[in-house]
N, C-alpha and C positions, 0 to 999 in steps of 0.2 A: 476640554480634556484631550481631544485628538491632537491639538496644536502642542500640548505638553509633550505627549508621547512621540510625536513627529520630530520635535526639536531635540529630544533626548536621543532619538535614534540617529539623527543626522550628526550628532557630535561624537559618536563612537566610530573610531576607525576600522575599516574592514568589515562593517556590518552588511555591505551590499552582497557579500558571498552567500550568506545564510539563505536567503530565498532561492538562489540558484541551486545550492546543495539539497534543499528540501524538495525542490521540483524534481531533480534528478532521482532522488531516492523514491519519491512518489511514482514518477513514470516508470523506473526500472522495476519496481515491485509488481505493478499492474501488467506490464509487458511480460514479465516472467510468469505471472499468474495466467495470462491468457496462453502463452506457450505451453504451459503445463496442462491446461484444460484441454487444448486441441491435440495433444500428444498423449494423453492418458488412454489406456486401453478401456474400451467400452464395457468389458466384463467387470473390470474393477469398479466402474461407476455403478453398474447394476448391483454389484455386491454391496457396496456402501449405501446404495439407495435403499436396499431392502433390510439393512441392519436394524433399524428401529422396529421392524415388523416381526423379526424373528424371535421365537420363544427361547428363554434361557434353558440349557441342558442340565 
């Protein structure tokens, strides 16, 4: 089964760019997420952390 898929993928022109694009998107998302986490104000984190525990008004 893997040989069939590998052979089919090798016959498609320009297919080698898709793994690179997916890696760049994946890496960019998580780097952006890390930047957001480290730059976020701690009071906002505490507010969001306590939201499930607050009673509705």
